[in-house]
PDB file of all heavy atoms in Angstrom:
ATOM      1  N   MET A   1      98.944  88.330 115.259  1.00  0.00           N
ATOM      2  CA  MET A   1      99.995  89.333 115.151  1.00  0.00           C
ATOM      3  C   MET A   1     101.037  88.872 114.148  1.00  0.00           C
ATOM      4  O   MET A   1     101.390  87.711 114.093  1.00  0.00           O
ATOM      5  CB  MET A   1     100.640  89.549 116.516  1.00  0.00           C
ATOM      6  CG  MET A   1     101.626  90.665 116.530  1.00  0.00           C
ATOM      7  SD  MET A   1     101.935  91.123 118.252  1.00  0.00           S
ATOM      8  CE  MET A   1     103.283  92.212 117.987  1.00  0.00           C
ATOM      9  N   SER A   2     101.542  89.810 113.337  1.00  0.00           N
ATOM     10  CA  SER A   2     102.482  89.439 112.292  1.00  0.00           C
ATOM     11  C   SER A   2     103.896  89.281 112.842  1.00  0.00           C
ATOM     12  O   SER A   2     104.237  89.776 113.905  1.00  0.00           O
ATOM     13  CB  SER A   2     102.483  90.500 111.191  1.00  0.00           C
ATOM     14  OG  SER A   2     103.005  91.704 111.705  1.00  0.00           O
ATOM     15  N   GLU A   3     104.712  88.578 112.087  1.00  0.00           N
ATOM     16  CA  GLU A   3     106.105  88.395 112.440  1.00  0.00           C
ATOM     17  C   GLU A   3     106.824  89.745 112.328  1.00  0.00           C
ATOM     18  O   GLU A   3     106.624  90.489 111.382  1.00  0.00           O
ATOM     19  CB  GLU A   3     106.743  87.399 111.483  1.00  0.00           C
ATOM     20  CG  GLU A   3     108.195  87.146 111.737  1.00  0.00           C
ATOM     21  CD  GLU A   3     108.793  86.177 110.739  1.00  0.00           C
ATOM     22  OE1 GLU A   3     108.031  85.446 110.089  1.00  0.00           O
ATOM     23  OE2 GLU A   3     110.006  86.174 110.613  1.00  0.00           O
ATOM     24  N   ILE A   4     107.661  90.060 113.294  1.00  0.00           N
ATOM     25  CA  ILE A   4     108.375  91.330 113.272  1.00  0.00           C
ATOM     26  C   ILE A   4     109.584  91.205 112.353  1.00  0.00           C
ATOM     27  O   ILE A   4     110.430  90.345 112.537  1.00  0.00           O
ATOM     28  CB  ILE A   4     108.812  91.750 114.682  1.00  0.00           C
ATOM     29  CG1 ILE A   4     107.575  92.002 115.537  1.00  0.00           C
ATOM     30  CG2 ILE A   4     109.697  92.985 114.644  1.00  0.00           C
ATOM     31  CD1 ILE A   4     107.870  92.265 116.983  1.00  0.00           C
ATOM     32  N   LEU A   5     109.635  92.064 111.326  1.00  0.00           N
ATOM     33  CA  LEU A   5     110.738  92.056 110.379  1.00  0.00           C
ATOM     34  C   LEU A   5     111.669  93.236 110.567  1.00  0.00           C
ATOM     35  O   LEU A   5     112.801  93.215 110.113  1.00  0.00           O
ATOM     36  CB  LEU A   5     110.193  92.104 108.939  1.00  0.00           C
ATOM     37  CG  LEU A   5     109.308  90.937 108.524  1.00  0.00           C
ATOM     38  CD1 LEU A   5     108.724  91.210 107.151  1.00  0.00           C
ATOM     39  CD2 LEU A   5     110.102  89.650 108.515  1.00  0.00           C
ATOM     40  N   VAL A   6     111.203  94.278 111.230  1.00  0.00           N
ATOM     41  CA  VAL A   6     111.967  95.509 111.342  1.00  0.00           C
ATOM     42  C   VAL A   6     112.384  95.721 112.784  1.00  0.00           C
ATOM     43  O   VAL A   6     111.554  95.703 113.677  1.00  0.00           O
ATOM     44  CB  VAL A   6     111.125  96.703 110.841  1.00  0.00           C
ATOM     45  CG1 VAL A   6     111.898  97.995 110.967  1.00  0.00           C
ATOM     46  CG2 VAL A   6     110.699  96.470 109.406  1.00  0.00           C
ATOM     47  N   TYR A   7     113.673  95.930 112.989  1.00  0.00           N
ATOM     48  CA  TYR A   7     114.199  96.083 114.343  1.00  0.00           C
ATOM     49  C   TYR A   7     114.780  97.468 114.579  1.00  0.00           C
ATOM     50  O   TYR A   7     115.497  97.683 115.528  1.00  0.00           O
ATOM     51  CB  TYR A   7     115.279  95.030 114.591  1.00  0.00           C
ATOM     52  CG  TYR A   7     114.744  93.632 114.455  1.00  0.00           C
ATOM     53  CD1 TYR A   7     114.880  92.945 113.260  1.00  0.00           C
ATOM     54  CD2 TYR A   7     114.069  93.025 115.500  1.00  0.00           C
ATOM     55  CE1 TYR A   7     114.368  91.665 113.131  1.00  0.00           C
ATOM     56  CE2 TYR A   7     113.554  91.747 115.380  1.00  0.00           C
ATOM     57  CZ  TYR A   7     113.711  91.069 114.184  1.00  0.00           C
ATOM     58  OH  TYR A   7     113.211  89.817 114.050  1.00  0.00           O
ATOM     59  N   THR A   8     114.495  98.427 113.687  1.00  0.00           N
ATOM     60  CA  THR A   8     115.119  99.742 113.779  1.00  0.00           C
ATOM     61  C   THR A   8     114.213 100.800 114.378  1.00  0.00           C
ATOM     62  O   THR A   8     114.647 101.926 114.566  1.00  0.00           O
ATOM     63  CB  THR A   8     115.580 100.214 112.388  1.00  0.00           C
ATOM     64  OG1 THR A   8     114.448 100.244 111.525  1.00  0.00           O
ATOM     65  CG2 THR A   8     116.646  99.309 111.828  1.00  0.00           C
ATOM     66  N   ASN A   9     112.961 100.509 114.659  1.00  0.00           N
ATOM     67  CA  ASN A   9     112.034 101.531 115.160  1.00  0.00           C
ATOM     68  C   ASN A   9     112.574 102.259 116.388  1.00  0.00           C
ATOM     69  O   ASN A   9     112.460 103.463 116.489  1.00  0.00           O
ATOM     70  CB  ASN A   9     110.674 100.932 115.478  1.00  0.00           C
ATOM     71  CG  ASN A   9     109.852 100.666 114.233  1.00  0.00           C
ATOM     72  OD1 ASN A   9     110.190 101.091 113.143  1.00  0.00           O
ATOM     73  ND2 ASN A   9     108.777  99.927 114.404  1.00  0.00           N
ATOM     74  N   ASP A  10     113.163 101.543 117.319  1.00  0.00           N
ATOM     75  CA  ASP A  10     113.655 102.164 118.544  1.00  0.00           C
ATOM     76  C   ASP A  10     114.888 103.024 118.313  1.00  0.00           C
ATOM     77  O   ASP A  10     115.216 103.880 119.129  1.00  0.00           O
ATOM     78  CB  ASP A  10     113.969 101.110 119.603  1.00  0.00           C
ATOM     79  CG  ASP A  10     112.707 100.430 120.120  1.00  0.00           C
ATOM     80  OD1 ASP A  10     111.632 101.050 120.035  1.00  0.00           O
ATOM     81  OD2 ASP A  10     112.813  99.290 120.587  1.00  0.00           O
ATOM     82  N   ASN A  11     115.601 102.818 117.206  1.00  0.00           N
ATOM     83  CA  ASN A  11     116.813 103.579 116.908  1.00  0.00           C
ATOM     84  C   ASN A  11     116.575 104.713 115.920  1.00  0.00           C
ATOM     85  O   ASN A  11     117.522 105.362 115.483  1.00  0.00           O
ATOM     86  CB  ASN A  11     117.884 102.644 116.344  1.00  0.00           C
ATOM     87  CG  ASN A  11     118.276 101.571 117.330  1.00  0.00           C
ATOM     88  OD1 ASN A  11     118.338 101.815 118.519  1.00  0.00           O
ATOM     89  ND2 ASN A  11     118.534 100.380 116.843  1.00  0.00           N
ATOM     90  N   CYS A  12     115.338 104.959 115.572  1.00  0.00           N
ATOM     91  CA  CYS A  12     115.003 105.969 114.575  1.00  0.00           C
ATOM     92  C   CYS A  12     115.423 107.362 115.033  1.00  0.00           C
ATOM     93  O   CYS A  12     115.183 107.748 116.173  1.00  0.00           O
ATOM     94  CB  CYS A  12     113.502 105.958 114.303  1.00  0.00           C
ATOM     95  SG  CYS A  12     112.983 107.205 113.122  1.00  0.00           S
ATOM     96  N   ILE A  13     116.062 108.122 114.118  1.00  0.00           N
ATOM     97  CA  ILE A  13     116.453 109.496 114.410  1.00  0.00           C
ATOM     98  C   ILE A  13     115.655 110.495 113.574  1.00  0.00           C
ATOM     99  O   ILE A  13     115.931 111.682 113.581  1.00  0.00           O
ATOM    100  CB  ILE A  13     117.963 109.712 114.199  1.00  0.00           C
ATOM    101  CG1 ILE A  13     118.356 109.405 112.752  1.00  0.00           C
ATOM    102  CG2 ILE A  13     118.759 108.883 115.186  1.00  0.00           C
ATOM    103  CD1 ILE A  13     119.772 109.826 112.403  1.00  0.00           C
ATOM    104  N   GLY A  14     114.681 110.013 112.790  1.00  0.00           N
ATOM    105  CA  GLY A  14     113.807 110.887 112.020  1.00  0.00           C
ATOM    106  C   GLY A  14     114.442 111.463 110.774  1.00  0.00           C
ATOM    107  O   GLY A  14     114.059 112.537 110.331  1.00  0.00           O
ATOM    108  N   CYS A  15     115.412 110.775 110.174  1.00  0.00           N
ATOM    109  CA  CYS A  15     116.103 111.309 108.996  1.00  0.00           C
ATOM    110  C   CYS A  15     115.282 111.154 107.708  1.00  0.00           C
ATOM    111  O   CYS A  15     115.599 111.776 106.703  1.00  0.00           O
ATOM    112  CB  CYS A  15     117.456 110.634 108.819  1.00  0.00           C
ATOM    113  SG  CYS A  15     117.363 108.880 108.360  1.00  0.00           S
ATOM    114  N   ASN A  16     114.247 110.324 107.734  1.00  0.00           N
ATOM    115  CA  ASN A  16     113.337 110.081 106.608  1.00  0.00           C
ATOM    116  C   ASN A  16     113.954 109.334 105.431  1.00  0.00           C
ATOM    117  O   ASN A  16     113.348 109.243 104.366  1.00  0.00           O
ATOM    118  CB  ASN A  16     112.695 111.380 106.104  1.00  0.00           C
ATOM    119  CG  ASN A  16     111.788 111.996 107.132  1.00  0.00           C
ATOM    120  OD1 ASN A  16     111.275 111.313 108.008  1.00  0.00           O
ATOM    121  ND2 ASN A  16     111.598 113.290 107.054  1.00  0.00           N
ATOM    122  N   LYS A  17     115.163 108.786 105.568  1.00  0.00           N
ATOM    123  CA  LYS A  17     115.777 108.016 104.478  1.00  0.00           C
ATOM    124  C   LYS A  17     114.920 106.808 104.117  1.00  0.00           C
ATOM    125  O   LYS A  17     114.805 106.458 102.957  1.00  0.00           O
ATOM    126  CB  LYS A  17     117.177 107.557 104.864  1.00  0.00           C
ATOM    127  CG  LYS A  17     118.194 108.660 104.871  1.00  0.00           C
ATOM    128  CD  LYS A  17     119.569 108.108 105.227  1.00  0.00           C
ATOM    129  CE  LYS A  17     120.588 109.224 105.298  1.00  0.00           C
ATOM    130  NZ  LYS A  17     121.916 108.696 105.667  1.00  0.00           N
ATOM    131  N   CYS A  18     114.316 106.192 105.100  1.00  0.00           N
ATOM    132  CA  CYS A  18     113.499 105.010 104.833  1.00  0.00           C
ATOM    133  C   CYS A  18     112.258 105.364 104.020  1.00  0.00           C
ATOM    134  O   CYS A  18     111.849 104.615 103.142  1.00  0.00           O
ATOM    135  CB  CYS A  18     113.121 104.300 106.123  1.00  0.00           C
ATOM    136  SG  CYS A  18     112.278 105.347 107.320  1.00  0.00           S
ATOM    137  N   ILE A  19     111.670 106.531 104.287  1.00  0.00           N
ATOM    138  CA  ILE A  19     110.493 106.948 103.528  1.00  0.00           C
ATOM    139  C   ILE A  19     110.866 107.196 102.074  1.00  0.00           C
ATOM    140  O   ILE A  19     110.164 106.795 101.157  1.00  0.00           O
ATOM    141  CB  ILE A  19     109.848 108.207 104.146  1.00  0.00           C
ATOM    142  CG1 ILE A  19     109.152 107.839 105.448  1.00  0.00           C
ATOM    143  CG2 ILE A  19     108.847 108.833 103.185  1.00  0.00           C
ATOM    144  CD1 ILE A  19     108.482 108.983 106.139  1.00  0.00           C
ATOM    145  N   ARG A  20     111.994 107.851 101.843  1.00  0.00           N
ATOM    146  CA  ARG A  20     112.431 108.134 100.469  1.00  0.00           C
ATOM    147  C   ARG A  20     112.755 106.860  99.709  1.00  0.00           C
ATOM    148  O   ARG A  20     112.537 106.765  98.510  1.00  0.00           O
ATOM    149  CB  ARG A  20     113.639 109.061 100.477  1.00  0.00           C
ATOM    150  CG  ARG A  20     113.294 110.485 100.892  1.00  0.00           C
ATOM    151  CD  ARG A  20     114.443 111.439 100.667  1.00  0.00           C
ATOM    152  NE  ARG A  20     115.625 111.127 101.462  1.00  0.00           N
ATOM    153  CZ  ARG A  20     115.873 111.601 102.676  1.00  0.00           C
ATOM    154  NH1 ARG A  20     114.994 112.402 103.241  1.00  0.00           N
ATOM    155  NH2 ARG A  20     116.961 111.284 103.314  1.00  0.00           N
ATOM    156  N   ALA A  21     113.291 105.853 100.378  1.00  0.00           N
ATOM    157  CA  ALA A  21     113.729 104.629  99.709  1.00  0.00           C
ATOM    158  C   ALA A  21     112.631 103.576  99.608  1.00  0.00           C
ATOM    159  O   ALA A  21     112.691 102.710  98.737  1.00  0.00           O
ATOM    160  CB  ALA A  21     114.918 104.038 100.451  1.00  0.00           C
ATOM    161  N   CYS A  22     111.627 103.642 100.447  1.00  0.00           N
ATOM    162  CA  CYS A  22     110.624 102.581 100.522  1.00  0.00           C
ATOM    163  C   CYS A  22     109.635 102.655  99.363  1.00  0.00           C
ATOM    164  O   CYS A  22     109.073 103.702  99.062  1.00  0.00           O
ATOM    165  CB  CYS A  22     109.861 102.683 101.838  1.00  0.00           C
ATOM    166  SG  CYS A  22     108.682 101.342 102.064  1.00  0.00           S
ATOM    167  N   GLU A  23     109.414 101.514  98.723  1.00  0.00           N
ATOM    168  CA  GLU A  23     108.452 101.427  97.623  1.00  0.00           C
ATOM    169  C   GLU A  23     107.116 100.843  98.066  1.00  0.00           C
ATOM    170  O   GLU A  23     106.186 100.766  97.282  1.00  0.00           O
ATOM    171  CB  GLU A  23     109.042 100.595  96.497  1.00  0.00           C
ATOM    172  CG  GLU A  23     110.246 101.247  95.854  1.00  0.00           C
ATOM    173  CD  GLU A  23     110.795 100.452  94.692  1.00  0.00           C
ATOM    174  OE1 GLU A  23     110.100  99.530  94.215  1.00  0.00           O
ATOM    175  OE2 GLU A  23     111.908 100.751  94.269  1.00  0.00           O
ATOM    176  N   SER A  24     107.036 100.421  99.323  1.00  0.00           N
ATOM    177  CA  SER A  24     105.806  99.849  99.848  1.00  0.00           C
ATOM    178  C   SER A  24     104.992 100.954 100.520  1.00  0.00           C
ATOM    179  O   SER A  24     105.292 101.379 101.637  1.00  0.00           O
ATOM    180  CB  SER A  24     106.118  98.740 100.846  1.00  0.00           C
ATOM    181  OG  SER A  24     104.933  98.177 101.340  1.00  0.00           O
ATOM    182  N   ILE A  25     103.973 101.418  99.826  1.00  0.00           N
ATOM    183  CA  ILE A  25     103.171 102.536 100.313  1.00  0.00           C
ATOM    184  C   ILE A  25     102.557 102.206 101.677  1.00  0.00           C
ATOM    185  O   ILE A  25     101.923 101.172 101.847  1.00  0.00           O
ATOM    186  CB  ILE A  25     102.077 102.897  99.306  1.00  0.00           C
ATOM    187  CG1 ILE A  25     102.720 103.384  98.013  1.00  0.00           C
ATOM    188  CG2 ILE A  25     101.126 103.946  99.863  1.00  0.00           C
ATOM    189  CD1 ILE A  25     101.755 103.584  96.869  1.00  0.00           C
ATOM    190  N   GLY A  26     102.787 103.098 102.628  1.00  0.00           N
ATOM    191  CA  GLY A  26     102.224 102.934 103.957  1.00  0.00           C
ATOM    192  C   GLY A  26     103.077 102.133 104.917  1.00  0.00           C
ATOM    193  O   GLY A  26     102.718 101.991 106.081  1.00  0.00           O
ATOM    194  N   ALA A  27     104.210 101.606 104.463  1.00  0.00           N
ATOM    195  CA  ALA A  27     105.062 100.825 105.361  1.00  0.00           C
ATOM    196  C   ALA A  27     105.805 101.723 106.338  1.00  0.00           C
ATOM    197  O   ALA A  27     106.007 101.361 107.487  1.00  0.00           O
ATOM    198  CB  ALA A  27     106.045  99.978 104.573  1.00  0.00           C
ATOM    199  N   CYS A  28     106.218 102.895 105.895  1.00  0.00           N
ATOM    200  CA  CYS A  28     106.923 103.856 106.745  1.00  0.00           C
ATOM    201  C   CYS A  28     105.974 104.996 107.078  1.00  0.00           C
ATOM    202  O   CYS A  28     105.441 105.644 106.186  1.00  0.00           O
ATOM    203  CB  CYS A  28     108.161 104.401 106.030  1.00  0.00           C
ATOM    204  SG  CYS A  28     109.411 103.151 105.712  1.00  0.00           S
ATOM    205  N   ILE A  29     105.771 105.216 108.362  1.00  0.00           N
ATOM    206  CA  ILE A  29     104.797 106.200 108.813  1.00  0.00           C
ATOM    207  C   ILE A  29     105.487 107.230 109.702  1.00  0.00           C
ATOM    208  O   ILE A  29     106.126 106.866 110.692  1.00  0.00           O
ATOM    209  CB  ILE A  29     103.672 105.515 109.606  1.00  0.00           C
ATOM    210  CG1 ILE A  29     103.044 104.416 108.776  1.00  0.00           C
ATOM    211  CG2 ILE A  29     102.641 106.524 110.077  1.00  0.00           C
ATOM    212  CD1 ILE A  29     102.254 103.428 109.586  1.00  0.00           C
ATOM    213  N   ALA A  30     105.374 108.508 109.348  1.00  0.00           N
ATOM    214  CA  ALA A  30     105.949 109.576 110.167  1.00  0.00           C
ATOM    215  C   ALA A  30     105.057 109.807 111.381  1.00  0.00           C
ATOM    216  O   ALA A  30     103.853 109.940 111.253  1.00  0.00           O
ATOM    217  CB  ALA A  30     106.067 110.848 109.343  1.00  0.00           C
ATOM    218  N   VAL A  31     105.665 109.827 112.555  1.00  0.00           N
ATOM    219  CA  VAL A  31     104.941 110.047 113.804  1.00  0.00           C
ATOM    220  C   VAL A  31     105.767 110.966 114.708  1.00  0.00           C
ATOM    221  O   VAL A  31     106.945 111.171 114.480  1.00  0.00           O
ATOM    222  CB  VAL A  31     104.649 108.722 114.550  1.00  0.00           C
ATOM    223  CG1 VAL A  31     103.746 107.825 113.744  1.00  0.00           C
ATOM    224  CG2 VAL A  31     105.923 108.000 114.902  1.00  0.00           C
ATOM    225  N   VAL A  32     105.137 111.504 115.732  1.00  0.00           N
ATOM    226  CA  VAL A  32     105.844 112.266 116.754  1.00  0.00           C
ATOM    227  C   VAL A  32     105.655 111.527 118.067  1.00  0.00           C
ATOM    228  O   VAL A  32     104.526 111.289 118.495  1.00  0.00           O
ATOM    229  CB  VAL A  32     105.302 113.708 116.852  1.00  0.00           C
ATOM    230  CG1 VAL A  32     105.979 114.438 117.997  1.00  0.00           C
ATOM    231  CG2 VAL A  32     105.489 114.445 115.547  1.00  0.00           C
ATOM    232  N   LYS A  33     106.757 111.135 118.686  1.00  0.00           N
ATOM    233  CA  LYS A  33     106.709 110.443 119.974  1.00  0.00           C
ATOM    234  C   LYS A  33     107.616 111.161 120.947  1.00  0.00           C
ATOM    235  O   LYS A  33     108.773 111.434 120.630  1.00  0.00           O
ATOM    236  CB  LYS A  33     107.158 108.984 119.819  1.00  0.00           C
ATOM    237  CG  LYS A  33     106.144 108.141 119.099  1.00  0.00           C
ATOM    238  CD  LYS A  33     106.453 106.673 119.215  1.00  0.00           C
ATOM    239  CE  LYS A  33     105.393 105.858 118.511  1.00  0.00           C
ATOM    240  NZ  LYS A  33     105.695 104.447 118.526  1.00  0.00           N
ATOM    241  N   ASP A  34     107.091 111.476 122.104  1.00  0.00           N
ATOM    242  CA  ASP A  34     107.837 112.186 123.140  1.00  0.00           C
ATOM    243  C   ASP A  34     108.432 113.482 122.614  1.00  0.00           C
ATOM    244  O   ASP A  34     109.535 113.868 122.985  1.00  0.00           O
ATOM    245  CB  ASP A  34     108.940 111.290 123.715  1.00  0.00           C
ATOM    246  CG  ASP A  34     108.384 110.035 124.363  1.00  0.00           C
ATOM    247  OD1 ASP A  34     107.291 110.126 124.965  1.00  0.00           O
ATOM    248  OD2 ASP A  34     109.034 108.966 124.272  1.00  0.00           O
ATOM    249  N   GLY A  35     107.730 114.133 121.693  1.00  0.00           N
ATOM    250  CA  GLY A  35     108.181 115.406 121.159  1.00  0.00           C
ATOM    251  C   GLY A  35     109.206 115.310 120.043  1.00  0.00           C
ATOM    252  O   GLY A  35     109.707 116.319 119.579  1.00  0.00           O
ATOM    253  N   TYR A  36     109.543 114.092 119.603  1.00  0.00           N
ATOM    254  CA  TYR A  36     110.536 113.907 118.547  1.00  0.00           C
ATOM    255  C   TYR A  36     109.897 113.271 117.327  1.00  0.00           C
ATOM    256  O   TYR A  36     109.142 112.302 117.444  1.00  0.00           O
ATOM    257  CB  TYR A  36     111.680 113.003 119.032  1.00  0.00           C
ATOM    258  CG  TYR A  36     112.506 113.627 120.119  1.00  0.00           C
ATOM    259  CD1 TYR A  36     112.273 113.313 121.451  1.00  0.00           C
ATOM    260  CD2 TYR A  36     113.509 114.537 119.816  1.00  0.00           C
ATOM    261  CE1 TYR A  36     113.018 113.887 122.459  1.00  0.00           C
ATOM    262  CE2 TYR A  36     114.267 115.118 120.825  1.00  0.00           C
ATOM    263  CZ  TYR A  36     114.019 114.787 122.142  1.00  0.00           C
ATOM    264  OH  TYR A  36     114.762 115.362 123.135  1.00  0.00           O
ATOM    265  N   ALA A  37     110.234 113.805 116.151  1.00  0.00           N
ATOM    266  CA  ALA A  37     109.771 113.212 114.905  1.00  0.00           C
ATOM    267  C   ALA A  37     110.550 111.929 114.663  1.00  0.00           C
ATOM    268  O   ALA A  37     111.759 111.866 114.884  1.00  0.00           O
ATOM    269  CB  ALA A  37     109.990 114.179 113.750  1.00  0.00           C
ATOM    270  N   ARG A  38     109.846 110.905 114.232  1.00  0.00           N
ATOM    271  CA  ARG A  38     110.486 109.625 113.921  1.00  0.00           C
ATOM    272  C   ARG A  38     109.625 108.866 112.939  1.00  0.00           C
ATOM    273  O   ARG A  38     108.509 109.276 112.630  1.00  0.00           O
ATOM    274  CB  ARG A  38     110.735 108.803 115.172  1.00  0.00           C
ATOM    275  CG  ARG A  38     109.487 108.531 115.989  1.00  0.00           C
ATOM    276  CD  ARG A  38     109.713 107.642 117.155  1.00  0.00           C
ATOM    277  NE  ARG A  38     109.638 106.262 116.703  1.00  0.00           N
ATOM    278  CZ  ARG A  38     110.128 105.240 117.363  1.00  0.00           C
ATOM    279  NH1 ARG A  38     110.741 105.426 118.479  1.00  0.00           N
ATOM    280  NH2 ARG A  38     110.005 104.018 116.907  1.00  0.00           N
ATOM    281  N   ILE A  39     110.110 107.772 112.470  1.00  0.00           N
ATOM    282  CA  ILE A  39     109.406 106.932 111.522  1.00  0.00           C
ATOM    283  C   ILE A  39     109.142 105.587 112.167  1.00  0.00           C
ATOM    284  O   ILE A  39     110.037 104.985 112.748  1.00  0.00           O
ATOM    285  CB  ILE A  39     110.237 106.722 110.236  1.00  0.00           C
ATOM    286  CG1 ILE A  39     110.692 108.045 109.635  1.00  0.00           C
ATOM    287  CG2 ILE A  39     109.460 105.882 109.224  1.00  0.00           C
ATOM    288  CD1 ILE A  39     109.593 109.013 109.301  1.00  0.00           C
ATOM    289  N   ASP A  40     107.921 105.126 112.093  1.00  0.00           N
ATOM    290  CA  ASP A  40     107.586 103.759 112.507  1.00  0.00           C
ATOM    291  C   ASP A  40     107.398 102.934 111.247  1.00  0.00           C
ATOM    292  O   ASP A  40     106.820 103.410 110.272  1.00  0.00           O
ATOM    293  CB  ASP A  40     106.300 103.729 113.326  1.00  0.00           C
ATOM    294  CG  ASP A  40     106.537 104.026 114.796  1.00  0.00           C
ATOM    295  OD1 ASP A  40     107.702 104.089 115.217  1.00  0.00           O
ATOM    296  OD2 ASP A  40     105.545 104.188 115.517  1.00  0.00           O
ATOM    297  N   VAL A  41     107.890 101.720 111.272  1.00  0.00           N
ATOM    298  CA  VAL A  41     107.734 100.813 110.141  1.00  0.00           C
ATOM    299  C   VAL A  41     106.663  99.801 110.479  1.00  0.00           C
ATOM    300  O   VAL A  41     106.726  99.123 111.501  1.00  0.00           O
ATOM    301  CB  VAL A  41     109.060 100.114 109.793  1.00  0.00           C
ATOM    302  CG1 VAL A  41     108.888  99.167 108.621  1.00  0.00           C
ATOM    303  CG2 VAL A  41     110.133 101.151 109.475  1.00  0.00           C
ATOM    304  N   ASP A  42     105.656  99.721 109.634  1.00  0.00           N
ATOM    305  CA  ASP A  42     104.548  98.790 109.821  1.00  0.00           C
ATOM    306  C   ASP A  42     104.971  97.426 109.274  1.00  0.00           C
ATOM    307  O   ASP A  42     105.122  97.265 108.065  1.00  0.00           O
ATOM    308  CB  ASP A  42     103.327  99.305 109.065  1.00  0.00           C
ATOM    309  CG  ASP A  42     102.111  98.421 109.223  1.00  0.00           C
ATOM    310  OD1 ASP A  42     102.239  97.286 109.731  1.00  0.00           O
ATOM    311  OD2 ASP A  42     101.021  98.870 108.830  1.00  0.00           O
ATOM    312  N   PRO A  43     105.195  96.433 110.136  1.00  0.00           N
ATOM    313  CA  PRO A  43     105.665  95.123 109.664  1.00  0.00           C
ATOM    314  C   PRO A  43     104.668  94.407 108.766  1.00  0.00           C
ATOM    315  O   PRO A  43     105.049  93.530 108.004  1.00  0.00           O
ATOM    316  CB  PRO A  43     105.922  94.345 110.959  1.00  0.00           C
ATOM    317  CG  PRO A  43     105.104  95.028 111.983  1.00  0.00           C
ATOM    318  CD  PRO A  43     105.000  96.466 111.577  1.00  0.00           C
ATOM    319  N   VAL A  44     103.392  94.787 108.816  1.00  0.00           N
ATOM    320  CA  VAL A  44     102.392  94.166 107.948  1.00  0.00           C
ATOM    321  C   VAL A  44     102.578  94.633 106.506  1.00  0.00           C
ATOM    322  O   VAL A  44     102.453  93.849 105.568  1.00  0.00           O
ATOM    323  CB  VAL A  44     100.965  94.490 108.440  1.00  0.00           C
ATOM    324  CG1 VAL A  44      99.923  94.000 107.464  1.00  0.00           C
ATOM    325  CG2 VAL A  44     100.739  93.890 109.814  1.00  0.00           C
ATOM    326  N   ARG A  45     102.917  95.901 106.327  1.00  0.00           N
ATOM    327  CA  ARG A  45     103.096  96.450 104.967  1.00  0.00           C
ATOM    328  C   ARG A  45     104.530  96.382 104.470  1.00  0.00           C
ATOM    329  O   ARG A  45     104.785  96.543 103.302  1.00  0.00           O
ATOM    330  CB  ARG A  45     102.612  97.894 104.936  1.00  0.00           C
ATOM    331  CG  ARG A  45     101.116  97.986 105.123  1.00  0.00           C
ATOM    332  CD  ARG A  45     100.645  99.374 104.968  1.00  0.00           C
ATOM    333  NE  ARG A  45      99.190  99.394 105.064  1.00  0.00           N
ATOM    334  CZ  ARG A  45      98.471 100.474 104.980  1.00  0.00           C
ATOM    335  NH1 ARG A  45      99.051 101.628 104.777  1.00  0.00           N
ATOM    336  NH2 ARG A  45      97.174 100.419 105.084  1.00  0.00           N
ATOM    337  N   CYS A  46     105.468  96.157 105.373  1.00  0.00           N
ATOM    338  CA  CYS A  46     106.878  96.080 104.999  1.00  0.00           C
ATOM    339  C   CYS A  46     107.115  94.854 104.119  1.00  0.00           C
ATOM    340  O   CYS A  46     106.656  93.760 104.428  1.00  0.00           O
ATOM    341  CB  CYS A  46     107.738  95.985 106.262  1.00  0.00           C
ATOM    342  SG  CYS A  46     109.498  95.821 105.925  1.00  0.00           S
ATOM    343  N   VAL A  47     107.838  95.055 103.012  1.00  0.00           N
ATOM    344  CA  VAL A  47     108.134  93.939 102.105  1.00  0.00           C
ATOM    345  C   VAL A  47     109.528  93.369 102.343  1.00  0.00           C
ATOM    346  O   VAL A  47     109.997  92.549 101.578  1.00  0.00           O
ATOM    347  CB  VAL A  47     107.969  94.355 100.628  1.00  0.00           C
ATOM    348  CG1 VAL A  47     106.524  94.716 100.338  1.00  0.00           C
ATOM    349  CG2 VAL A  47     108.897  95.496 100.256  1.00  0.00           C
ATOM    350  N   ALA A  48     110.192  93.837 103.393  1.00  0.00           N
ATOM    351  CA  ALA A  48     111.498  93.329 103.806  1.00  0.00           C
ATOM    352  C   ALA A  48     112.522  93.394 102.677  1.00  0.00           C
ATOM    353  O   ALA A  48     113.228  92.440 102.418  1.00  0.00           O
ATOM    354  CB  ALA A  48     111.367  91.906 104.347  1.00  0.00           C
ATOM    355  N   CYS A  49     112.614  94.546 102.030  1.00  0.00           N
ATOM    356  CA  CYS A  49     113.532  94.689 100.895  1.00  0.00           C
ATOM    357  C   CYS A  49     114.985  94.537 101.298  1.00  0.00           C
ATOM    358  O   CYS A  49     115.819  94.212 100.467  1.00  0.00           O
ATOM    359  CB  CYS A  49     113.316  96.020 100.200  1.00  0.00           C
ATOM    360  SG  CYS A  49     113.566  97.460 101.254  1.00  0.00           S
ATOM    361  N   LEU A  50     115.319  94.736 102.570  1.00  0.00           N
ATOM    362  CA  LEU A  50     116.705  94.604 103.011  1.00  0.00           C
ATOM    363  C   LEU A  50     117.021  93.220 103.565  1.00  0.00           C
ATOM    364  O   LEU A  50     118.139  92.952 103.952  1.00  0.00           O
ATOM    365  CB  LEU A  50     117.035  95.660 104.071  1.00  0.00           C
ATOM    366  CG  LEU A  50     116.932  97.112 103.600  1.00  0.00           C
ATOM    367  CD1 LEU A  50     117.203  98.057 104.747  1.00  0.00           C
ATOM    368  CD2 LEU A  50     117.892  97.372 102.468  1.00  0.00           C
ATOM    369  N   GLN A  51     116.032  92.359 103.596  1.00  0.00           N
ATOM    370  CA  GLN A  51     116.252  91.001 104.092  1.00  0.00           C
ATOM    371  C   GLN A  51     116.982  90.184 103.036  1.00  0.00           C
ATOM    372  O   GLN A  51     116.715  90.269 101.862  1.00  0.00           O
ATOM    373  CB  GLN A  51     114.920  90.322 104.428  1.00  0.00           C
ATOM    374  CG  GLN A  51     114.159  90.991 105.536  1.00  0.00           C
ATOM    375  CD  GLN A  51     114.836  90.829 106.880  1.00  0.00           C
ATOM    376  OE1 GLN A  51     115.326  89.769 107.197  1.00  0.00           O
ATOM    377  NE2 GLN A  51     114.891  91.899 107.650  1.00  0.00           N
ATOM    378  N   GLY A  52     117.926  89.371 103.482  1.00  0.00           N
ATOM    379  CA  GLY A  52     118.733  88.581 102.550  1.00  0.00           C
ATOM    380  C   GLY A  52     118.216  87.232 102.260  1.00  0.00           C
ATOM    381  O   GLY A  52     117.315  86.654 102.604  1.00  0.00           O
TER     382      GLY A  52
END
């Protein structure tokens, strides 16, 4: 299992800002959970662009 780099999945409100900004194809995936649209971030494909 990969190291978790993204801690925002549970706080997602489905605004899609991450999809528009992400350059790593497939890292941000639109899904519907419990009837709500949201984005899941795949830590394997995430390049951690916001990491310092």
